[in-house]
Jmol script that loads the backbone (N, CA, C; Angstrom):
load data "model"
ATOM      1  N   MET A   1      64.404 111.967  85.875  1.00  0.00           N
ATOM      2  CA  MET A   1      64.067 110.570  85.760  1.00  0.00           C
ATOM      3  C   MET A   1      62.562 110.398  85.936  1.00  0.00           C
ATOM      4  N   ALA A   2      61.811 110.646  84.915  1.00  0.00           N
ATOM      5  CA  ALA A   2      60.361 110.493  84.997  1.00  0.00           C
ATOM      6  C   ALA A   2      60.001 109.022  85.152  1.00  0.00           C
ATOM      7  N   GLY A   3      59.044 108.776  86.031  1.00  0.00           N
ATOM      8  CA  GLY A   3      58.580 107.415  86.211  1.00  0.00           C
ATOM      9  C   GLY A   3      59.407 106.572  87.148  1.00  0.00           C
ATOM     10  N   ILE A   4      60.395 107.178  87.807  1.00  0.00           N
ATOM     11  CA  ILE A   4      61.240 106.429  88.739  1.00  0.00           C
ATOM     12  C   ILE A   4      61.354 107.211  90.040  1.00  0.00           C
ATOM     13  N   VAL A   5      61.214 106.530  91.151  1.00  0.00           N
ATOM     14  CA  VAL A   5      61.417 107.137  92.465  1.00  0.00           C
ATOM     15  C   VAL A   5      62.722 106.599  93.018  1.00  0.00           C
ATOM     16  N   VAL A   6      63.553 107.488  93.503  1.00  0.00           N
ATOM     17  CA  VAL A   6      64.816 107.088  94.108  1.00  0.00           C
ATOM     18  C   VAL A   6      64.638 107.115  95.616  1.00  0.00           C
ATOM     19  N   THR A   7      64.910 106.001  96.273  1.00  0.00           N
ATOM     20  CA  THR A   7      64.827 105.931  97.721  1.00  0.00           C
ATOM     21  C   THR A   7      66.218 105.672  98.267  1.00  0.00           C
ATOM     22  N   LYS A   8      66.318 105.611  99.573  1.00  0.00           N
ATOM     23  CA  LYS A   8      67.612 105.313 100.188  1.00  0.00           C
ATOM     24  C   LYS A   8      68.111 103.934  99.791  1.00  0.00           C
ATOM     25  N   ASN A   9      67.180 103.033  99.510  1.00  0.00           N
ATOM     26  CA  ASN A   9      67.550 101.639  99.295  1.00  0.00           C
ATOM     27  C   ASN A   9      67.530 101.181  97.843  1.00  0.00           C
ATOM     28  N   LYS A  10      66.671 101.766  97.004  1.00  0.00           N
ATOM     29  CA  LYS A  10      66.565 101.260  95.642  1.00  0.00           C
ATOM     30  C   LYS A  10      65.812 102.216  94.736  1.00  0.00           C
ATOM     31  N   LEU A  11      65.828 101.909  93.434  1.00  0.00           N
ATOM     32  CA  LEU A  11      65.040 102.628  92.444  1.00  0.00           C
ATOM     33  C   LEU A  11      63.743 101.863  92.231  1.00  0.00           C
ATOM     34  N   ILE A  12      62.645 102.593  92.097  1.00  0.00           N
ATOM     35  CA  ILE A  12      61.348 101.952  91.919  1.00  0.00           C
ATOM     36  C   ILE A  12      60.711 102.477  90.636  1.00  0.00           C
ATOM     37  N   LYS A  13      60.316 101.570  89.746  1.00  0.00           N
ATOM     38  CA  LYS A  13      59.596 101.948  88.538  1.00  0.00           C
ATOM     39  C   LYS A  13      58.123 102.123  88.897  1.00  0.00           C
ATOM     40  N   LEU A  14      57.615 103.328  88.752  1.00  0.00           N
ATOM     41  CA  LEU A  14      56.254 103.641  89.188  1.00  0.00           C
ATOM     42  C   LEU A  14      55.190 102.873  88.417  1.00  0.00           C
ATOM     43  N   GLU A  15      55.470 102.513  87.166  1.00  0.00           N
ATOM     44  CA  GLU A  15      54.493 101.793  86.358  1.00  0.00           C
ATOM     45  C   GLU A  15      54.083 100.471  87.007  1.00  0.00           C
ATOM     46  N   GLU A  16      54.965  99.897  87.822  1.00  0.00           N
ATOM     47  CA  GLU A  16      54.677  98.626  88.471  1.00  0.00           C
ATOM     48  C   GLU A  16      53.696  98.777  89.638  1.00  0.00           C
ATOM     49  N   TYR A  17      53.406 100.010  90.052  1.00  0.00           N
ATOM     50  CA  TYR A  17      52.574 100.244  91.236  1.00  0.00           C
ATOM     51  C   TYR A  17      51.392 101.146  90.952  1.00  0.00           C
ATOM     52  N   LYS A  18      50.874 101.155  89.739  1.00  0.00           N
ATOM     53  CA  LYS A  18      49.743 102.031  89.406  1.00  0.00           C
ATOM     54  C   LYS A  18      48.436 101.362  89.731  1.00  0.00           C
ATOM     55  N   PRO A  19      47.435 102.094  90.169  1.00  0.00           N
ATOM     56  CA  PRO A  19      47.593 103.449  90.697  1.00  0.00           C
ATOM     57  C   PRO A  19      48.330 103.406  92.022  1.00  0.00           C
ATOM     58  N   HIS A  20      49.008 104.502  92.308  1.00  0.00           N
ATOM     59  CA  HIS A  20      49.820 104.556  93.516  1.00  0.00           C
ATOM     60  C   HIS A  20      49.760 105.938  94.150  1.00  0.00           C
ATOM     61  N   ILE A  21      50.231 105.989  95.367  1.00  0.00           N
ATOM     62  CA  ILE A  21      50.343 107.244  96.099  1.00  0.00           C
ATOM     63  C   ILE A  21      51.812 107.407  96.441  1.00  0.00           C
ATOM     64  N   THR A  22      52.384 108.549  96.115  1.00  0.00           N
ATOM     65  CA  THR A  22      53.774 108.827  96.452  1.00  0.00           C
ATOM     66  C   THR A  22      53.776 109.707  97.694  1.00  0.00           C
ATOM     67  N   ILE A  23      54.452 109.248  98.734  1.00  0.00           N
ATOM     68  CA  ILE A  23      54.430 109.938 100.019  1.00  0.00           C
ATOM     69  C   ILE A  23      55.848 110.340 100.411  1.00  0.00           C
ATOM     70  N   SER A  24      56.033 111.621 100.714  1.00  0.00           N
ATOM     71  CA  SER A  24      57.305 112.094 101.268  1.00  0.00           C
ATOM     72  C   SER A  24      57.248 111.857 102.766  1.00  0.00           C
ATOM     73  N   LEU A  25      58.102 110.985 103.252  1.00  0.00           N
ATOM     74  CA  LEU A  25      58.077 110.605 104.660  1.00  0.00           C
ATOM     75  C   LEU A  25      58.784 111.638 105.531  1.00  0.00           C
ATOM     76  N   ILE A  26      58.518 111.596 106.832  1.00  0.00           N
ATOM     77  CA  ILE A  26      59.108 112.581 107.734  1.00  0.00           C
ATOM     78  C   ILE A  26      60.608 112.388 107.909  1.00  0.00           C
ATOM     79  N   ASP A  27      61.159 111.264 107.426  1.00  0.00           N
ATOM     80  CA  ASP A  27      62.610 111.070 107.485  1.00  0.00           C
ATOM     81  C   ASP A  27      63.277 111.441 106.158  1.00  0.00           C
ATOM     82  N   ASP A  28      62.553 112.174 105.287  1.00  0.00           N
ATOM     83  CA  ASP A  28      63.017 112.651 103.982  1.00  0.00           C
ATOM     84  C   ASP A  28      63.165 111.550 102.941  1.00  0.00           C
ATOM     85  N   ASP A  29      62.684 110.363 103.208  1.00  0.00           N
ATOM     86  CA  ASP A  29      62.635 109.307 102.211  1.00  0.00           C
ATOM     87  C   ASP A  29      61.333 109.465 101.440  1.00  0.00           C
ATOM     88  N   VAL A  30      61.188 108.744 100.355  1.00  0.00           N
ATOM     89  CA  VAL A  30      59.963 108.761  99.565  1.00  0.00           C
ATOM     90  C   VAL A  30      59.464 107.330  99.473  1.00  0.00           C
ATOM     91  N   LEU A  31      58.160 107.159  99.629  1.00  0.00           N
ATOM     92  CA  LEU A  31      57.567 105.831  99.574  1.00  0.00           C
ATOM     93  C   LEU A  31      56.463 105.825  98.532  1.00  0.00           C
ATOM     94  N   VAL A  32      56.453 104.793  97.698  1.00  0.00           N
ATOM     95  CA  VAL A  32      55.385 104.597  96.722  1.00  0.00           C
ATOM     96  C   VAL A  32      54.510 103.478  97.263  1.00  0.00           C
ATOM     97  N   VAL A  33      53.244 103.804  97.519  1.00  0.00           N
ATOM     98  CA  VAL A  33      52.313 102.846  98.107  1.00  0.00           C
ATOM     99  C   VAL A  33      51.203 102.570  97.100  1.00  0.00           C
ATOM    100  N   PRO A  34      51.003 101.306  96.732  1.00  0.00           N
ATOM    101  CA  PRO A  34      49.883 101.008  95.833  1.00  0.00           C
ATOM    102  C   PRO A  34      48.561 101.438  96.476  1.00  0.00           C
ATOM    103  N   ALA A  35      47.729 102.115  95.713  1.00  0.00           N
ATOM    104  CA  ALA A  35      46.438 102.574  96.231  1.00  0.00           C
ATOM    105  C   ALA A  35      45.613 101.398  96.737  1.00  0.00           C
ATOM    106  N   ARG A  36      45.726 100.259  96.089  1.00  0.00           N
ATOM    107  CA  ARG A  36      44.968  99.079  96.510  1.00  0.00           C
ATOM    108  C   ARG A  36      45.318  98.669  97.937  1.00  0.00           C
ATOM    109  N   TYR A  37      46.588  98.788  98.321  1.00  0.00           N
ATOM    110  CA  TYR A  37      47.015  98.447  99.678  1.00  0.00           C
ATOM    111  C   TYR A  37      46.308  99.332 100.707  1.00  0.00           C
ATOM    112  N   ILE A  38      46.277 100.635 100.460  1.00  0.00           N
ATOM    113  CA  ILE A  38      45.612 101.575 101.368  1.00  0.00           C
ATOM    114  C   ILE A  38      44.113 101.269 101.427  1.00  0.00           C
ATOM    115  N   GLU A  39      43.497 101.025 100.271  1.00  0.00           N
ATOM    116  CA  GLU A  39      42.063 100.732 100.222  1.00  0.00           C
ATOM    117  C   GLU A  39      41.734  99.444 100.973  1.00  0.00           C
ATOM    118  N   GLU A  40      42.588  98.428 100.855  1.00  0.00           N
ATOM    119  CA  GLU A  40      42.348  97.165 101.554  1.00  0.00           C
ATOM    120  C   GLU A  40      42.454  97.331 103.071  1.00  0.00           C
ATOM    121  N   ILE A  41      43.341  98.181 103.534  1.00  0.00           N
ATOM    122  CA  ILE A  41      43.434  98.468 104.968  1.00  0.00           C
ATOM    123  C   ILE A  41      42.162  99.172 105.437  1.00  0.00           C
ATOM    124  N   ILE A  42      41.731 100.176 104.692  1.00  0.00           N
ATOM    125  CA  ILE A  42      40.526 100.927 105.054  1.00  0.00           C
ATOM    126  C   ILE A  42      39.307 100.021 105.085  1.00  0.00           C
ATOM    127  N   ASN A  43      39.191  99.107 104.131  1.00  0.00           N
ATOM    128  CA  ASN A  43      38.028  98.221 104.024  1.00  0.00           C
ATOM    129  C   ASN A  43      38.135  96.967 104.882  1.00  0.00           C
ATOM    130  N   GLY A  44      39.208  96.837 105.649  1.00  0.00           N
ATOM    131  CA  GLY A  44      39.372  95.698 106.541  1.00  0.00           C
ATOM    132  C   GLY A  44      39.809  94.410 105.858  1.00  0.00           C
ATOM    133  N   LYS A  45      40.210  94.487 104.597  1.00  0.00           N
ATOM    134  CA  LYS A  45      40.667  93.296 103.873  1.00  0.00           C
ATOM    135  C   LYS A  45      42.135  93.001 104.140  1.00  0.00           C
ATOM    136  N   GLN A  46      42.856  93.983 104.623  1.00  0.00           N
ATOM    137  CA  GLN A  46      44.284  93.855 104.928  1.00  0.00           C
ATOM    138  C   GLN A  46      44.487  94.313 106.366  1.00  0.00           C
ATOM    139  N   LYS A  47      45.173  93.527 107.147  1.00  0.00           N
ATOM    140  CA  LYS A  47      45.446  93.939 108.528  1.00  0.00           C
ATOM    141  C   LYS A  47      46.594  94.944 108.530  1.00  0.00           C
ATOM    142  N   LEU A  48      46.439  95.957 109.351  1.00  0.00           N
ATOM    143  CA  LEU A  48      47.487  96.952 109.509  1.00  0.00           C
ATOM    144  C   LEU A  48      48.465  96.448 110.556  1.00  0.00           C
ATOM    145  N   LYS A  49      49.673  96.184 110.120  1.00  0.00           N
ATOM    146  CA  LYS A  49      50.716  95.715 111.031  1.00  0.00           C
ATOM    147  C   LYS A  49      51.797  96.776 111.098  1.00  0.00           C
ATOM    148  N   ILE A  50      52.172  97.133 112.297  1.00  0.00           N
ATOM    149  CA  ILE A  50      53.260  98.088 112.448  1.00  0.00           C
ATOM    150  C   ILE A  50      54.560  97.297 112.442  1.00  0.00           C
ATOM    151  N   THR A  51      55.276  97.446 111.351  1.00  0.00           N
ATOM    152  CA  THR A  51      56.562  96.777 111.183  1.00  0.00           C
ATOM    153  C   THR A  51      57.623  97.841 110.949  1.00  0.00           C
ATOM    154  N   LYS A  52      58.852  97.438 110.975  1.00  0.00           N
ATOM    155  CA  LYS A  52      59.943  98.373 110.704  1.00  0.00           C
ATOM    156  C   LYS A  52      59.783  98.991 109.317  1.00  0.00           C
ATOM    157  N   ASP A  53      59.276  98.211 108.363  1.00  0.00           N
ATOM    158  CA  ASP A  53      59.123  98.692 106.994  1.00  0.00           C
ATOM    159  C   ASP A  53      58.051  99.765 106.839  1.00  0.00           C
ATOM    160  N   ASN A  54      56.958  99.669 107.590  1.00  0.00           N
ATOM    161  CA  ASN A  54      55.891 100.652 107.398  1.00  0.00           C
ATOM    162  C   ASN A  54      55.711 101.622 108.563  1.00  0.00           C
ATOM    163  N   GLU A  55      56.572 101.546 109.562  1.00  0.00           N
ATOM    164  CA  GLU A  55      56.451 102.440 110.708  1.00  0.00           C
ATOM    165  C   GLU A  55      56.549 103.910 110.306  1.00  0.00           C
ATOM    166  N   MET A  56      57.480 104.252 109.424  1.00  0.00           N
ATOM    167  CA  MET A  56      57.642 105.647 109.001  1.00  0.00           C
ATOM    168  C   MET A  56      56.424 106.114 108.207  1.00  0.00           C
ATOM    169  N   LEU A  57      55.821 105.224 107.419  1.00  0.00           N
ATOM    170  CA  LEU A  57      54.594 105.564 106.696  1.00  0.00           C
ATOM    171  C   LEU A  57      53.486 105.908 107.679  1.00  0.00           C
ATOM    172  N   ILE A  58      53.307 105.074 108.689  1.00  0.00           N
ATOM    173  CA  ILE A  58      52.260 105.298 109.678  1.00  0.00           C
ATOM    174  C   ILE A  58      52.505 106.597 110.446  1.00  0.00           C
ATOM    175  N   LEU A  59      53.744 106.854 110.841  1.00  0.00           N
ATOM    176  CA  LEU A  59      54.069 108.104 111.547  1.00  0.00           C
ATOM    177  C   LEU A  59      53.789 109.318 110.673  1.00  0.00           C
ATOM    178  N   THR A  60      54.100 109.226 109.388  1.00  0.00           N
ATOM    179  CA  THR A  60      53.851 110.342 108.470  1.00  0.00           C
ATOM    180  C   THR A  60      52.359 110.588 108.309  1.00  0.00           C
ATOM    181  N   ILE A  61      51.576 109.531 108.162  1.00  0.00           N
ATOM    182  CA  ILE A  61      50.118 109.676 108.022  1.00  0.00           C
ATOM    183  C   ILE A  61      49.528 110.303 109.282  1.00  0.00           C
ATOM    184  N   ILE A  62      49.957 109.855 110.440  1.00  0.00           N
ATOM    185  CA  ILE A  62      49.456 110.427 111.704  1.00  0.00           C
ATOM    186  C   ILE A  62      49.842 111.896 111.810  1.00  0.00           C
ATOM    187  N   LYS A  63      51.068 112.239 111.470  1.00  0.00           N
ATOM    188  CA  LYS A  63      51.534 113.631 111.531  1.00  0.00           C
ATOM    189  C   LYS A  63      50.685 114.519 110.618  1.00  0.00           C
ATOM    190  N   GLU A  64      50.472 114.079 109.366  1.00  0.00           N
ATOM    191  CA  GLU A  64      49.695 114.883 108.429  1.00  0.00           C
ATOM    192  C   GLU A  64      48.234 114.991 108.864  1.00  0.00           C
ATOM    193  N   TRP A  65      47.666 113.907 109.389  1.00  0.00           N
ATOM    194  CA  TRP A  65      46.291 113.935 109.887  1.00  0.00           C
ATOM    195  C   TRP A  65      46.189 114.929 111.045  1.00  0.00           C
ATOM    196  N   TYR A  66      47.109 114.847 111.990  1.00  0.00           N
ATOM    197  CA  TYR A  66      47.082 115.722 113.159  1.00  0.00           C
ATOM    198  C   TYR A  66      47.221 117.188 112.763  1.00  0.00           C
ATOM    199  N   GLU A  67      48.150 117.486 111.859  1.00  0.00           N
ATOM    200  CA  GLU A  67      48.321 118.866 111.414  1.00  0.00           C
ATOM    201  C   GLU A  67      47.076 119.366 110.706  1.00  0.00           C
ATOM    202  N   GLY A  68      46.380 118.456 109.981  1.00  0.00           N
ATOM    203  CA  GLY A  68      45.168 118.827 109.266  1.00  0.00           C
ATOM    204  C   GLY A  68      44.012 119.187 110.215  1.00  0.00           C
ATOM    205  N   ILE A  69      43.879 118.451 111.303  1.00  0.00           N
ATOM    206  CA  ILE A  69      42.775 118.751 112.220  1.00  0.00           C
ATOM    207  C   ILE A  69      43.128 119.845 113.210  1.00  0.00           C
ATOM    208  N   LYS A  70      44.417 120.033 113.450  1.00  0.00           N
ATOM    209  CA  LYS A  70      44.866 121.056 114.396  1.00  0.00           C
ATOM    210  C   LYS A  70      44.672 122.448 113.812  1.00  0.00           C
ATOM    211  N   GLY A  71      44.804 122.536 112.487  1.00  0.00           N
ATOM    212  CA  GLY A  71      44.609 123.829 111.828  1.00  0.00           C
ATOM    213  C   GLY A  71      45.812 124.609 111.861  1.00  0.00           C
TER     214      GLY A  71
END
end "model"
wireframe off; spacefill off
backbone 0.3
color backbone group
């Protein structure tokens, strides 16, 4: 199924989120995050809120960052 991500909850058409980042989460789910969302957080245009919806994303980013600096 090219162009579609299957998650626990729904099918996502990737064309609707370009450019995007596809992230394999630590709970074995897959998340498609619009690149603009990440850029807006980095640039302070979007507040980072830890919610049930993005908690696994944040945990995955922290895990990958930590493993990267730990070596």
